[in-house]
BATI-237853 format. One record per atom (N, C-alpha, C): residue number from 1; residue in three letters; atom name; x negated, y negated, z negated. Coordinates in pm, whole numbers, m for minus. Example, Ala and Ser with C-alpha at 12.3 -4.5 7.8 and 13.67 -1.06 7.14 Angstrom:
% residues 2
<1, "ALA", "N", <m1319, 569, m780>>
<1, "ALA", "CA", <m1230, 450, m780>>
<1, "ALA", "C", <m1320, 330, m780>>
<2, "SER", "N", <m1285, 225, m708>>
<2, "SER", "CA", <m1367, 106, m714>>
<2, "SER", "C", <m1290, m3, m787>>
//
This chain:
% residues 155
<1, "MET", "N", <2891, 3236, 3199>>
<1, "MET", "CA", <2792, 3247, 3095>>
<1, "MET", "C", <2863, 3235, 2961>>
<2, "ILE", "N", <2827, 3318, 2869>>
<2, "ILE", "CA", <2889, 3319, 2737>>
<2, "ILE", "C", <2797, 3244, 2641>>
<3, "ALA", "N", <2855, 3145, 2574>>
<3, "ALA", "CA", <2777, 3068, 2476>>
<3, "ALA", "C", <2759, 3151, 2351>>
<4, "ARG", "N", <2644, 3148, 2296>>
<4, "ARG", "CA", <2614, 3223, 2176>>
<4, "ARG", "C", <2613, 3129, 2056>>
<5, "LEU", "N", <2678, 3169, 1952>>
<5, "LEU", "CA", <2679, 3091, 1829>>
<5, "LEU", "C", <2558, 3126, 1746>>
<6, "VAL", "N", <2492, 3025, 1697>>
<6, "VAL", "CA", <2377, 3046, 1610>>
<6, "VAL", "C", <2418, 3006, 1470>>
<7, "ARG", "N", <2402, 3097, 1378>>
<7, "ARG", "CA", <2436, 3067, 1240>>
<7, "ARG", "C", <2314, 3009, 1171>>
<8, "ARG", "N", <2336, 2898, 1106>>
<8, "ARG", "CA", <2231, 2835, 1029>>
<8, "ARG", "C", <2273, 2832, 884>>
<9, "PRO", "N", <2180, 2859, 793>>
<9, "PRO", "CA", <2216, 2854, 652>>
<9, "PRO", "C", <2252, 2711, 613>>
<10, "VAL", "N", <2351, 2699, 530>>
<10, "VAL", "CA", <2394, 2569, 481>>
<10, "VAL", "C", <2351, 2558, 335>>
<11, "VAL", "N", <2280, 2450, 306>>
<11, "VAL", "CA", <2234, 2427, 170>>
<11, "VAL", "C", <2316, 2313, 112>>
<12, "SER", "N", <2378, 2339, 0>>
<12, "SER", "CA", <2459, 2234, m61>>
<12, "SER", "C", <2368, 2130, m125>>
<13, "ALA", "N", <2420, 2010, m144>>
<13, "ALA", "CA", <2343, 1902, m205>>
<13, "ALA", "C", <2300, 1939, m346>>
<14, "SER", "N", <2387, 2007, m420>>
<14, "SER", "CA", <2351, 2043, m558>>
<14, "SER", "C", <2240, 2148, m561>>
<15, "ALA", "N", <2241, 2242, m467>>
<15, "ALA", "CA", <2135, 2342, m461>>
<15, "ALA", "C", <2002, 2277, m425>>
<16, "LEU", "N", <2007, 2183, m332>>
<16, "LEU", "CA", <1886, 2113, m293>>
<16, "LEU", "C", <1832, 2030, m410>>
<17, "ALA", "N", <1918, 1965, m484>>
<17, "ALA", "CA", <1877, 1886, m600>>
<17, "ALA", "C", <1813, 1975, m705>>
<18, "ALA", "N", <1867, 2094, m725>>
<18, "ALA", "CA", <1811, 2187, m824>>
<18, "ALA", "C", <1671, 2231, m783>>
<19, "VAL", "N", <1651, 2259, m656>>
<19, "VAL", "CA", <1521, 2301, m607>>
<19, "VAL", "C", <1420, 2187, m623>>
<20, "LEU", "N", <1461, 2065, m590>>
<20, "LEU", "CA", <1372, 1951, m604>>
<20, "LEU", "C", <1337, 1926, m750>>
<21, "ALA", "N", <1431, 1942, m839>>
<21, "ALA", "CA", <1405, 1922, m982>>
<21, "ALA", "C", <1303, 2023, m1033>>
<22, "LEU", "N", <1311, 2146, m986>>
<22, "LEU", "CA", <1215, 2247, m1026>>
<22, "LEU", "C", <1077, 2215, m970>>
<23, "ALA", "N", <1074, 2166, m845>>
<23, "ALA", "CA", <947, 2136, m782>>
<23, "ALA", "C", <878, 2018, m850>>
<24, "VAL", "N", <953, 1916, m887>>
<24, "VAL", "CA", <897, 1797, m947>>
<24, "VAL", "C", <875, 1815, m1096>>
<25, "GLY", "N", <967, 1883, m1160>>
<25, "GLY", "CA", <958, 1902, m1305>>
<25, "GLY", "C", <1042, 1799, m1377>>
<26, "CYS", "N", <1085, 1832, m1494>>
<26, "CYS", "CA", <1174, 1744, m1567>>
<26, "CYS", "C", <1103, 1623, m1624>>
<27, "GLY", "N", <977, 1636, m1659>>
<27, "GLY", "CA", <907, 1527, m1724>>
<27, "GLY", "C", <846, 1427, m1628>>
<28, "GLY", "N", <860, 1444, m1499>>
<28, "GLY", "CA", <799, 1353, m1404>>
<28, "GLY", "C", <654, 1393, m1378>>
<29, "ASP", "N", <592, 1322, m1291>>
<29, "ASP", "CA", <455, 1353, m1250>>
<29, "ASP", "C", <360, 1258, m1321>>
<30, "ASP", "N", <272, 1309, m1407>>
<30, "ASP", "CA", <179, 1223, m1478>>
<30, "ASP", "C", <42, 1217, m1409>>
<31, "THR", "N", <36, 1262, m1283>>
<31, "THR", "CA", <m90, 1254, m1208>>
<31, "THR", "C", <m94, 1132, m1116>>
<32, "VAL", "N", <16, 1060, m1105>>
<32, "VAL", "CA", <23, 938, m1025>>
<32, "VAL", "C", <97, 830, m1104>>
<33, "VAL", "N", <64, 705, m1077>>
<33, "VAL", "CA", <123, 593, m1148>>
<33, "VAL", "C", <159, 484, m1048>>
<34, "VAL", "N", <279, 429, m1059>>
<34, "VAL", "CA", <319, 316, m975>>
<34, "VAL", "C", <241, 194, m1023>>
<35, "VAL", "N", <178, 125, m928>>
<35, "VAL", "CA", <101, 5, m960>>
<35, "VAL", "C", <160, m112, m882>>
<36, "THR", "N", <190, m219, m954>>
<36, "THR", "CA", <242, m341, m893>>
<36, "THR", "C", <153, m458, m934>>
<37, "GLY", "N", <169, m569, m865>>
<37, "GLY", "CA", <93, m686, m905>>
<37, "GLY", "C", <100, m797, m803>>
<38, "GLN", "N", <19, m897, m829>>
<38, "GLN", "CA", <11, m1015, m744>>
<38, "GLN", "C", <m133, m1033, m699>>
<39, "VAL", "N", <m151, m1077, m575>>
<39, "VAL", "CA", <m283, m1104, m521>>
<39, "VAL", "C", <m283, m1246, m466>>
<40, "THR", "N", <m378, m1327, m516>>
<40, "THR", "CA", <m394, m1463, m464>>
<40, "THR", "C", <m536, m1481, m415>>
<41, "TYR", "N", <m552, m1572, m321>>
<41, "TYR", "CA", <m684, m1611, m270>>
<41, "TYR", "C", <m690, m1762, m271>>
<42, "ARG", "N", <m785, m1814, m346>>
<42, "ARG", "CA", <m798, m1958, m365>>
<42, "ARG", "C", <m668, m2018, m420>>
<43, "GLY", "N", <m601, m1942, m505>>
<43, "GLY", "CA", <m479, m1988, m568>>
<43, "GLY", "C", <m352, m1972, m485>>
<44, "GLU", "N", <m364, m1926, m360>>
<44, "GLU", "CA", <m249, m1908, m272>>
<44, "GLU", "C", <m214, m1760, m262>>
<45, "PRO", "N", <m85, m1725, m262>>
<45, "PRO", "CA", <m47, m1583, m250>>
<45, "PRO", "C", <m84, m1527, m113>>
<46, "LEU", "N", <m144, m1409, m113>>
<46, "LEU", "CA", <m175, m1340, 14>>
<46, "LEU", "C", <m46, m1283, 72>>
<47, "GLY", "N", <m47, m1265, 202>>
<47, "GLY", "CA", <67, m1201, 268>>
<47, "GLY", "C", <182, m1296, 293>>
<48, "SER", "N", <156, m1425, 288>>
<48, "SER", "CA", <257, m1524, 323>>
<48, "SER", "C", <187, m1635, 400>>
<49, "GLU", "N", <263, m1713, 472>>
<49, "GLU", "CA", <203, m1821, 550>>
<49, "GLU", "C", <127, m1913, 458>>
<50, "PRO", "N", <10, m1959, 490>>
<50, "PRO", "CA", <m61, m1934, 615>>
<50, "PRO", "C", <m157, m1816, 607>>
<51, "LEU", "N", <m139, m1726, 513>>
<51, "LEU", "CA", <m232, m1613, 496>>
<51, "LEU", "C", <m160, m1480, 517>>
<52, "PRO", "N", <m124, m1446, 642>>
<52, "PRO", "CA", <m46, m1325, 667>>
<52, "PRO", "C", <m129, m1198, 674>>
<53, "ARG", "N", <m59, m1086, 687>>
<53, "ARG", "CA", <m117, m956, 719>>
<53, "ARG", "C", <m219, m909, 617>>
<54, "ALA", "N", <m177, m885, 495>>
<54, "ALA", "CA", <m267, m841, 390>>
<54, "ALA", "C", <m228, m702, 339>>
<55, "GLN", "N", <m329, m626, 295>>
<55, "GLN", "CA", <m309, m492, 239>>
<55, "GLN", "C", <m400, m473, 120>>
<56, "ILE", "N", <m357, m387, 27>>
<56, "ILE", "CA", <m439, m345, m85>>
<56, "ILE", "C", <m451, m194, m80>>
<57, "ARG", "N", <m572, m143, m108>>
<57, "ARG", "CA", <m596, 1, m103>>
<57, "ARG", "C", <m669, 44, m229>>
<58, "PHE", "N", <m623, 153, m288>>
<58, "PHE", "CA", <m687, 214, m404>>
<58, "PHE", "C", <m755, 342, m357>>
<59, "ILE", "N", <m888, 345, m361>>
<59, "ILE", "CA", <m965, 458, m309>>
<59, "ILE", "C", <m1028, 530, m426>>
<60, "ALA", "N", <m987, 654, m447>>
<60, "ALA", "CA", <m1034, 733, m561>>
<60, "ALA", "C", <m1184, 757, m553>>
<61, "ASP", "N", <m1252, 741, m667>>
<61, "ASP", "CA", <m1394, 772, m673>>
<61, "ASP", "C", <m1417, 923, m665>>
<62, "ASP", "N", <m1317, 1000, m707>>
<62, "ASP", "CA", <m1324, 1146, m703>>
<62, "ASP", "C", <m1297, 1192, m560>>
<63, "PRO", "N", <m1395, 1251, m492>>
<63, "PRO", "CA", <m1375, 1292, m353>>
<63, "PRO", "C", <m1269, 1400, m334>>
<64, "SER", "N", <m1228, 1466, m441>>
<64, "SER", "CA", <m1125, 1569, m427>>
<64, "SER", "C", <m984, 1512, m438>>
<65, "ALA", "N", <m971, 1382, m460>>
<65, "ALA", "CA", <m838, 1321, m470>>
<65, "ALA", "C", <m762, 1343, m340>>
<66, "ALA", "N", <m634, 1362, m352>>
<66, "ALA", "CA", <m552, 1402, m238>>
<66, "ALA", "C", <m534, 1294, m132>>
<67, "TRP", "N", <m531, 1166, m172>>
<67, "TRP", "CA", <m503, 1062, m74>>
<67, "TRP", "C", <m550, 927, m125>>
<68, "MET", "N", <m554, 832, m30>>
<68, "MET", "CA", <m580, 693, m63>>
<68, "MET", "C", <m443, 628, m79>>
<69, "ALA", "N", <m424, 551, m183>>
<69, "ALA", "CA", <m296, 485, m205>>
<69, "ALA", "C", <m309, 338, m167>>
<70, "GLY", "N", <m201, 281, m117>>
<70, "GLY", "CA", <m206, 140, m80>>
<70, "GLY", "C", <m70, 86, m46>>
<71, "ALA", "N", <m66, m43, m19>>
<71, "ALA", "CA", <59, m110, 15>>
<71, "ALA", "C", <28, m241, 88>>
<72, "TYR", "N", <129, m291, 158>>
<72, "TYR", "CA", <120, m424, 215>>
<72, "TYR", "C", <143, m525, 105>>
<73, "ILE", "N", <81, m640, 118>>
<73, "ILE", "CA", <100, m750, 25>>
<73, "ILE", "C", <191, m850, 94>>
<74, "ASP", "N", <304, m879, 32>>
<74, "ASP", "CA", <404, m969, 91>>
<74, "ASP", "C", <435, m1080, m8>>
<75, "GLY", "N", <408, m1202, 30>>
<75, "GLY", "CA", <432, m1315, m59>>
<75, "GLY", "C", <349, m1307, m185>>
<76, "GLY", "N", <232, m1243, m175>>
<76, "GLY", "CA", <144, m1228, m289>>
<76, "GLY", "C", <173, m1106, m374>>
<77, "GLN", "N", <284, m1038, m351>>
<77, "GLN", "CA", <326, m924, m434>>
<77, "GLN", "C", <301, m791, m362>>
<78, "TYR", "N", <267, m689, m440>>
<78, "TYR", "CA", <254, m555, m384>>
<78, "TYR", "C", <312, m454, m483>>
<79, "LYS", "N", <347, m338, m429>>
<79, "LYS", "CA", <394, m227, m511>>
<79, "LYS", "C", <350, m98, m443>>
<80, "VAL", "N", <263, m23, m512>>
<80, "VAL", "CA", <216, 105, m458>>
<80, "VAL", "C", <299, 214, m522>>
<81, "ASP", "N", <394, 267, m445>>
<81, "ASP", "CA", <481, 373, m496>>
<81, "ASP", "C", <499, 489, m398>>
<82, "THR", "N", <437, 481, m281>>
<82, "THR", "CA", <443, 591, m186>>
<82, "THR", "C", <376, 713, m248>>
<83, "LYS", "N", <436, 828, m231>>
<83, "LYS", "CA", <388, 954, m290>>
<83, "LYS", "C", <379, 944, m442>>
<84, "GLY", "N", <458, 857, m501>>
<84, "GLY", "CA", <463, 844, m646>>
<84, "GLY", "C", <371, 739, m703>>
<85, "GLY", "N", <278, 686, m624>>
<85, "GLY", "CA", <190, 580, m671>>
<85, "GLY", "C", <43, 611, m649>>
<86, "VAL", "N", <m38, 560, m740>>
<86, "VAL", "CA", <m184, 575, m733>>
<86, "VAL", "C", <m224, 695, m819>>
<87, "PRO", "N", <m307, 785, m766>>
<87, "PRO", "CA", <m352, 900, m847>>
<87, "PRO", "C", <m428, 854, m972>>
<88, "VAL", "N", <m413, 929, m1079>>
<88, "VAL", "CA", <m484, 902, m1203>>
<88, "VAL", "C", <m634, 913, m1179>>
<89, "GLY", "N", <m712, 824, m1239>>
<89, "GLY", "CA", <m857, 827, m1227>>
<89, "GLY", "C", <m913, 691, m1192>>
<90, "LYS", "N", <m1043, 688, m1167>>
<90, "LYS", "CA", <m1113, 564, m1134>>
<90, "LYS", "C", <m1106, 539, m983>>
<91, "HIS", "N", <m1082, 413, m946>>
<91, "HIS", "CA", <m1067, 376, m805>>
<91, "HIS", "C", <m1145, 248, m775>>
<92, "THR", "N", <m1198, 242, m654>>
<92, "THR", "CA", <m1241, 113, m602>>
<92, "THR", "C", <m1120, 54, m531>>
<93, "VAL", "N", <m1110, m77, m532>>
<93, "VAL", "CA", <m995, m144, m472>>
<93, "VAL", "C", <m1044, m229, m356>>
<94, "GLU", "N", <m983, m209, m240>>
<94, "GLU", "CA", <m1012, m290, m122>>
<94, "GLU", "C", <m891, m377, m93>>
<95, "ILE", "N", <m916, m503, m66>>
<95, "ILE", "CA", <m810, m594, m25>>
<95, "ILE", "C", <m853, m656, 107>>
<96, "VAL", "N", <m770, m640, 208>>
<96, "VAL", "CA", <m799, m695, 340>>
<96, "VAL", "C", <m687, m791, 379>>
<97, "ALA", "N", <m726, m895, 450>>
<97, "ALA", "CA", <m628, m992, 499>>
<97, "ALA", "C", <m677, m1045, 633>>
<98, "HIS", "N", <m589, m1043, 730>>
<98, "HIS", "CA", <m623, m1087, 864>>
<98, "HIS", "C", <m539, m1207, 904>>
<99, "ARG", "N", <m599, m1292, 986>>
<99, "ARG", "CA", <m528, m1406, 1042>>
<99, "ARG", "C", <m572, m1420, 1187>>
<100, "PRO", "N", <m494, m1491, 1267>>
<100, "PRO", "CA", <m536, m1513, 1406>>
<100, "PRO", "C", <m670, m1587, 1409>>
<101, "THR", "N", <m752, m1556, 1508>>
<101, "THR", "CA", <m880, m1625, 1519>>
<101, "THR", "C", <m856, m1774, 1546>>
<102, "ALA", "N", <m953, m1856, 1508>>
<102, "ALA", "CA", <m943, m2000, 1530>>
<102, "ALA", "C", <m927, m2032, 1678>>
<103, "ASP", "N", <m998, m1957, 1764>>
<103, "ASP", "CA", <m987, m1978, 1909>>
<103, "ASP", "C", <m845, m1952, 1958>>
<104, "TYR", "N", <m783, m1845, 1909>>
<104, "TYR", "CA", <m645, m1814, 1949>>
<104, "TYR", "C", <m551, m1928, 1907>>
<105, "VAL", "N", <m563, m1974, 1783>>
<105, "VAL", "CA", <m474, m2080, 1733>>
<105, "VAL", "C", <m497, m2209, 1811>>
<106, "ARG", "N", <m623, m2239, 1844>>
<106, "ARG", "CA", <m653, m2360, 1921>>
<106, "ARG", "C", <m588, m2356, 2059>>
<107, "ARG", "N", <m591, m2238, 2123>>
<107, "ARG", "CA", <m534, m2225, 2258>>
<107, "ARG", "C", <m384, m2207, 2259>>
<108, "ASN", "N", <m328, m2138, 2157>>
<108, "ASN", "CA", <m187, m2099, 2162>>
<108, "ASN", "C", <m100, m2156, 2050>>
<109, "GLY", "N", <m163, m2216, 1951>>
<109, "GLY", "CA", <m88, m2258, 1833>>
<109, "GLY", "C", <m67, m2139, 1741>>
<110, "PRO", "N", <m15, m2165, 1622>>
<110, "PRO", "CA", <7, m2053, 1529>>
<110, "PRO", "C", <116, m1958, 1581>>
<111, "PRO", "N", <101, m1829, 1554>>
<111, "PRO", "CA", <202, m1733, 1601>>
<111, "PRO", "C", <336, m1756, 1531>>
<112, "GLY", "N", <443, m1738, 1605>>
<112, "GLY", "CA", <577, m1752, 1549>>
<112, "GLY", "C", <620, m1625, 1477>>
<113, "PRO", "N", <739, m1628, 1419>>
<113, "PRO", "CA", <786, m1512, 1342>>
<113, "PRO", "C", <808, m1386, 1427>>
<114, "ASP", "N", <828, m1401, 1557>>
<114, "ASP", "CA", <850, m1285, 1644>>
<114, "ASP", "C", <724, m1244, 1719>>
<115, "ALA", "N", <609, m1294, 1677>>
<115, "ALA", "CA", <483, m1265, 1748>>
<115, "ALA", "C", <450, m1117, 1740>>
<116, "ASN", "N", <391, m1067, 1848>>
<116, "ASN", "CA", <343, m930, 1852>>
<116, "ASN", "C", <198, m930, 1803>>
<117, "TRP", "N", <180, m900, 1674>>
<117, "TRP", "CA", <48, m907, 1612>>
<117, "TRP", "C", <m52, m811, 1674>>
<118, "ASP", "N", <m5, m706, 1739>>
<118, "ASP", "CA", <m97, m612, 1803>>
<118, "ASP", "C", <m171, m675, 1921>>
<119, "ARG", "N", <m118, m783, 1974>>
<119, "ARG", "CA", <m179, m849, 2089>>
<119, "ARG", "C", <m251, m979, 2053>>
<120, "ILE", "N", <m258, m1010, 1925>>
<120, "ILE", "CA", <m322, m1134, 1881>>
<120, "ILE", "C", <m459, m1100, 1823>>
<121, "PRO", "N", <m565, m1165, 1874>>
<121, "PRO", "CA", <m697, m1141, 1815>>
<121, "PRO", "C", <m699, m1191, 1671>>
<122, "GLN", "N", <m751, m1107, 1582>>
<122, "GLN", "CA", <m748, m1139, 1439>>
<122, "GLN", "C", <m886, m1127, 1378>>
<123, "GLU", "N", <m900, m1193, 1263>>
<123, "GLU", "CA", <m1025, m1186, 1189>>
<123, "GLU", "C", <m995, m1159, 1042>>
<124, "GLN", "N", <m1084, m1082, 979>>
<124, "GLN", "CA", <m1079, m1059, 835>>
<124, "GLN", "C", <m1137, m1185, 771>>
<125, "PHE", "N", <m1062, m1250, 683>>
<125, "PHE", "CA", <m1111, m1376, 630>>
<125, "PHE", "C", <m1145, m1373, 481>>
<126, "LEU", "N", <m1118, m1262, 415>>
<126, "LEU", "CA", <m1159, m1251, 275>>
<126, "LEU", "C", <m1307, m1216, 268>>
<127, "PRO", "N", <m1377, m1260, 165>>
<127, "PRO", "CA", <m1517, m1222, 150>>
<127, "PRO", "C", <m1532, m1070, 141>>
<128, "ALA", "N", <m1646, m1020, 191>>
<128, "ALA", "CA", <m1672, m876, 194>>
<128, "ALA", "C", <m1669, m813, 55>>
<129, "LYS", "N", <m1692, m891, m51>>
<129, "LYS", "CA", <m1692, m835, m187>>
<129, "LYS", "C", <m1554, m786, m230>>
<130, "TYR", "N", <m1452, m812, m147>>
<130, "TYR", "CA", <m1317, m762, m176>>
<130, "TYR", "C", <m1275, m648, m82>>
<131, "ASN", "N", <m1355, m616, 19>>
<131, "ASN", "CA", <m1316, m510, 112>>
<131, "ASN", "C", <m1436, m423, 150>>
<132, "THR", "N", <m1512, m455, 254>>
<132, "THR", "CA", <m1618, m366, 299>>
<132, "THR", "C", <m1728, m343, 196>>
<133, "GLN", "N", <m1749, m439, 106>>
<133, "GLN", "CA", <m1848, m426, m1>>
<133, "GLN", "C", <m1781, m453, m136>>
<134, "THR", "N", <m1663, m394, m153>>
<134, "THR", "CA", <m1580, m426, m268>>
<134, "THR", "C", <m1651, m410, m402>>
<135, "GLU", "N", <m1623, m503, m491>>
<135, "GLU", "CA", <m1672, m499, m628>>
<135, "GLU", "C", <m1557, m473, m725>>
<136, "LEU", "N", <m1437, m456, m670>>
<136, "LEU", "CA", <m1318, m438, m752>>
<136, "LEU", "C", <m1302, m291, m792>>
<137, "GLU", "N", <m1271, m268, m919>>
<137, "GLU", "CA", <m1247, m132, m969>>
<137, "GLU", "C", <m1130, m134, m1066>>
<138, "VAL", "N", <m1063, m21, m1074>>
<138, "VAL", "CA", <m955, m4, m1171>>
<138, "VAL", "C", <m949, 143, m1209>>
<139, "THR", "N", <m916, 169, m1334>>
<139, "THR", "CA", <m896, 306, m1380>>
<139, "THR", "C", <m750, 323, m1416>>
<140, "ILE", "N", <m687, 425, m1356>>
<140, "ILE", "CA", <m546, 456, m1382>>
<140, "ILE", "C", <m543, 570, m1483>>
<141, "GLU", "N", <m478, 546, m1594>>
<141, "GLU", "CA", <m468, 645, m1702>>
<141, "GLU", "C", <m344, 731, m1686>>
<142, "SER", "N", <m353, 858, m1721>>
<142, "SER", "CA", <m239, 949, m1719>>
<142, "SER", "C", <m134, 901, m1819>>
<143, "GLY", "N", <m7, 913, m1780>>
<143, "GLY", "CA", <102, 875, m1869>>
<143, "GLY", "C", <123, 725, m1878>>
<144, "SER", "N", <63, 648, m1787>>
<144, "SER", "CA", <75, 503, m1793>>
<144, "SER", "C", <212, 454, m1748>>
<145, "GLY", "N", <293, 540, m1688>>
<145, "GLY", "CA", <422, 494, m1635>>
<145, "GLY", "C", <399, 404, m1516>>
<146, "GLN", "N", <430, 277, m1532>>
<146, "GLN", "CA", <405, 178, m1427>>
<146, "GLN", "C", <314, 71, m1486>>
<147, "ILE", "N", <212, 31, m1410>>
<147, "ILE", "CA", <124, m74, m1460>>
<147, "ILE", "C", <122, m192, m1365>>
<148, "VAL", "N", <84, m307, m1417>>
<148, "VAL", "CA", <72, m429, m1338>>
<148, "VAL", "C", <m77, m465, m1332>>
<149, "LYS", "N", <m127, m484, m1212>>
<149, "LYS", "CA", <m266, m524, m1193>>
<149, "LYS", "C", <m270, m640, m1094>>
<150, "ASN", "N", <m306, m759, m1145>>
<150, "ASN", "CA", <m314, m878, m1061>>
<150, "ASN", "C", <m459, m903, m1019>>
<151, "PHE", "N", <m476, m963, m902>>
<151, "PHE", "CA", <m608, m996, m850>>
<151, "PHE", "C", <m608, m1141, m805>>
<152, "ASP", "N", <m695, m1220, m862>>
<152, "ASP", "CA", <m711, m1361, m824>>
<152, "ASP", "C", <m846, m1374, m754>>
<153, "LEU", "N", <m844, m1379, m622>>
<153, "LEU", "CA", <m965, m1376, m541>>
<153, "LEU", "C", <m1017, m1517, m515>>
<154, "THR", "N", <m1149, m1531, m520>>
<154, "THR", "CA", <m1214, m1658, m491>>
<154, "THR", "C", <m1329, m1632, m394>>
<155, "ASP", "N", <m1395, m1739, m352>>
<155, "ASP", "CA", <m1512, m1721, m264>>
<155, "ASP", "C", <m1628, m1683, m348>>
//
């Protein structure tokens, strides 16, 4: 059997960079903004012991928006920069945080650092006014660059 050589086009790194620069544009994208900040609940940072597994989501009020932007909250800090950040416009903000159920902790103790969270029963412990019935809103302005938005959650 004779092996057949398949020729594949080779794209140099500089050619690829030039194509990406044209696609993105020289001035950057002013339709999305990187949003960073801190989230606390009862004065404690979310996403750290004893309040693990937290996320923040920015949901555009405009139904034609391309995507929902969000990030995990780690040690109370978050940074939404996937796909360039949060789309410009008005957004409702959902913050969710899960912890092991009280029954699980009573029977097994708190989960260790290597715990498989997919197998641990969890409960949403933030008030609904921050997630399923959120009252949080933010407007992202075009040309804002990067903005900081902190959330101090209470009961």
